[in-house]
N, C-alpha and C positions, 0 to 999 in steps of 0.2 A: 504493500500499499503504499501507494506516493504523496506524505502527508506534507504541507506546506509548512511552514516554521512560522512563528507567530517574528512578526516583526517590530521592534518598538523605536518611535522618534520623538524626538523632544529636542525644535520645535516642529511646530507644524508646518512648514517651511521644509522643511528636512523631507517631508512626510510627499510633498506637493514634488519635488526634484526625481525622488524614486518611479513618484509616476508618472510624470512627462515619460520622462526613461522607458518603462514597457508599458504603458500603454498608450502614447503617442498615437492619437486619429483614427482611437475606438468610439463608435458611440457608446454615451453613457448615459444607461438611465438609475437614478440615484432613489431609493427609497426610503425615504423617511418619515418622521413622525414631527405632526404639527410644534413640539415642545424644541426638539434638533432641532428641524428647519429656522426657528429663532436662535439657539441659542448657540448651535456650531456652522448649520450648512450656510448662513449667511458671510462665516469667515472663511470658505473657500471653493462657492460655487466659481466665482469670478475664474478662477483657478479652474477649476473642473471645464469649464469653456474656451480656457486655453490651452485644455488638451485633447479634446473631441469636442464633437456637439454632445449636450448635455438635454436631456429631459428629468425634469422630480415629479415623485410618486409620491407625492403626501399623502398620508390617514393619518387616523384621531391616534391620541398617545392614549396606553394602557393593553392591558391581558386581554382585554373585550375586543382588539383589535387580529390577535390570534383566532381568524376564522374562515371557514369556509367561505361564505358571503365576502370577504375583502379579498380573499386569493382570488375569486372568478374576475373584484373588480382590475383586481393587478394585472391579472391574464388577460381579459379583452382590452386594457392597455397599450399592451405588451401588443397584441393584436392588432390596435390600429395604430401604430406607429413603427407596425414593420419590424419588428426586433427580431435581429437573426444571430446566429452561434459566433457570429464574427463580433460582438456587440458587449458588453462588459452590465451586469448590474450589480451597484454598490450598495452594500447594503448598511445606512448610515446610522446608527442610533444602537439603541440598550438591546435585552436579550428577546424584546416580543420584536425584533426588526429582522435580527438572524437569524429569529428560530422562524419566522414567516417569509422571510426573504429566499433564506435557503432553499424554505420548501418550495415555493415558488419556481424560485429556477431549475430546481431539481427534476418537477415533474412540468415546468413547459419546452412540449417540443422534445418529450422524453430526457432534458438537463439540457441548460445553459451555463456560460462559465458566471461566475460569482464574485466578489473579494467583500469581505468581511471588514468593516472600519467603525467597530465599535468605540461610542460614543462617555456610558457609565463601567465603572471598576468593575459592576459583577458580569457585564460581557465581555471584557477585556479580561476577565482573569476564568470565565465557565462558559458562555453562553455560543461565546464570536469560535471557539475549538472546541473541535473534535470531529465537524463533521455531521453531527446531527440537527437535525431539522425537523419542526415539529406545528401542529396547531391544535388548539382546542377542541371538541366534542363533547357537549352537552355538560362543560364546566368543569371537566376533568381533563386537567394539565394535557400535554402531548403526548395525547392517546393517539391522534394520528398524524407521521412523520415517516422519515425517511434518513437512509447517510447519504450526506450530498458532500464532497470536501471543496470549498473555495481555490479561486486560482492562486488568493494570498490572503492576510490578516494584516492588516494594518493598525497596530495601536500607536495612538499620538497621545502622550500622556497631556499635553496640552489642555483636550479634551475634559481632564479632570476639574478642571479650574470651574468649570462651570456647570458644576451640579452640587446641588444643596446637600449641606449634611447627613443627609437621611439617604441618600443614594449611594454615600459613601459607604454612609454602614453597612448597607447594603451586601455592597461589593465585598465585603469586609470576613462578610461571616464564611463566603466561599473560600477566602484566603485561609483564615480558622480551620474550616474542612480540611483540607489542603496540607495543610500542617501534622491536623491528627492524624490522619490514615496515614504519609508518609514522611515527615522529618519533622523528630524531634527539636532539632537544634531551628526549625523555624517557628515552632511550636513558639518554643521559650523565648525568641528576638517578639516576637505579634504581641504575644504578654509582656513584654517591656514597655510597646507605646503607651502613653499615656493619655494623648488624645487623636483622635481618628480623624486626617486631614490628608489633604495631598502632599504633603512636604514630610507625613510619616509614613505612611504608605509607600510612597514611590520607590523607596531604597529598596523591598521585597517584594515590589512585583515582579518581577525578570524570575524569582526564584518560584512563587507560585507558578505562575506561568509552564513554567518549564516543570514542576511535577506532574502537573494536567496531560503535559503532551506528552512526555516518558511514559507514562500508565494508558494512554491511547494507543503509543506508536507497540508499543506490547501486546494491546490488544482491542482490536479499534471495534469491532462487531459486541466486545462486550457479550464475551464467554464466559469469562473469567474473572481475573482485575481487574478491568475497568469498574465492573461491579464495586467497587472499591468507594468513586466518586462518589455513590447513591447513600453515604451515609448523609444522617439527616434529614434526606429527602422524602422518606415514606411518608415519614410524620408532617413535614413542613406541605408535602404539596395537598395532604388531607386537609392541613390548618388554612392554606392558601387557596384551595376549592371551595371550602366549609365558605371561606370570607366574599370570594367571587361569586357563586351562588348568593349572594345576600347582597349581591350590588356594592359590598364595600369592601374593596383589593386592598392588599396591605403590600408591603415592601415583601419581593422574593426573599430575601436573604437576613429577614425579622423572622417571618414564616418559618426557615430553614435555620437559623441558631435554637430557636424553640425547640426545631424537629431534635436539636445534636443534642440539645438538653435529656430529652426525653427520652432519647434512643439510646444514652450512655446510660441512664437511670435503669435500661430494660439491658441491657448490656451485666451492669452489675448484679441486678437481678437474677437471671440467668450465671452468674461467677463467671461469666468473659473477662469481667476485668475486677478487681480489687479495690475495697473501700479507698484505700486510698486514692489512687489512680482517678479512681470516680469522683471522688470531692476535688480533684484538681484541677480537670477539665469542666468541670461543672462551676467550679469557683472561675477559673478563667475566661470561660464564652461569658459569664453571667455580670462580668465587669463591664462588658460591653454592649451586651443584654440582656438587661433584668427581668426575670420571669415574674418579679411580684406584681412588675407594673402591665404586662401583658394580657388581655382581655380573651384568655382561650375556651375556645365555642367547645358547645357541651357535647361529649363522648361519643352520644346517639348520632349527633350532627356527622361528626366523621367518619363513622362506621362504612359507609356506604363507599368512601372515598377509598378507607383502605384495601377493602375489599374488590377494586374496582382499579388499583395501584400494577402498573405495567412489566412490575421485577417480581408480581406474585407467580406462581406455579398451580394450577388448578385452585384451588380451594385453599391452598397455603401461601398466609403470607413472609414475606422474603426478606431481611432485611440483612446493612454490611453496618458492622459496631464496631466502636475501636475497643481497642485491648489495655493498650494505653497510647501514649502518643506517640505517634510514630509507627504503629503497627495494628494494623485495621485486619478483619475478617470479614468474607462475602458469601450468601446464597446460608447466612442462619435462619432456619425456619422460627417463627415466633408466633406465639398461641395470642387469641385477642383477650383471654386474659390478661395473661404477662401486659399488653400493652397498655389496656385500660388501667390496671393498680400505679400500672410506671407518670401513664399521664395524670391522674389525680393526684400526683405528687404534686406536681407544677398548677396543675390547673386549680388545687386548693391551698396551696402557697406553704408546702409543707418539708418547703426544703431545709 
């Protein structure tokens, strides 16, 4: 599998210089959302036009746009503008844009070239990397999707300066996850950060990205090792889906952080991790994501989403769990009873 390596740039001009050399005279179709259009696209649209004729497809921001109806809208736009396989889709935005844009590109004319240009920390460290694309169906996250690799992944750290603190924290949750499953030294370094901001996290960005890339190179189709990246996501996706179902979406990273807390308690209940490691992990995550201030949905609302999790095997709920920082296991069968016990620990503030 020929996987693109993530290329990191600072400032924006360095990234644009590379684009001019690599994509000169190709027609560009930029998929973005209304928020990114104002904060990032305006900074570089004139430069895009100097590379090649540029068409912008702007959609509404938010998880609700990861739908088949929005896909149909984009497909029609590409058809009307005679998009060809010599042209290039640029997914400029966060995880919604790269998930959606990658899926559109992988299915239009059975696959057309695209480039991921993530603008959020969450997308830079997670969604833009690895070839997974997807949309939501019935408020079940990423239940329809494909594997498809972009021609390139361009990360420009200057875009981080446009993000509110909430979005920086959301991406930081994925960085914590990478450290917990694979790199105890990174975990210790991240836990030394007193305030999460662009300046404090950029020094660790490349390491976090490299952890995900190494796992994907070893197991692209998620037969074994790549499943480790699902740590925190069984519970996290269920929480996120409940909020999405109620039309009150929350940040993906916040949901994943709560998921990592609950799944650490599950690992402790199953004796996969000892009390000391569990306490250290829970304390480390809680420094940045306080579970006592989080409004956990009822467990009954969680159940349907847990049962529909794409990692399940038949009726068996499967999780990836951390034994200690830097060491994790996958394909762990968890009973609903164990999940409920661990979930109530945090829901009832008994940590």
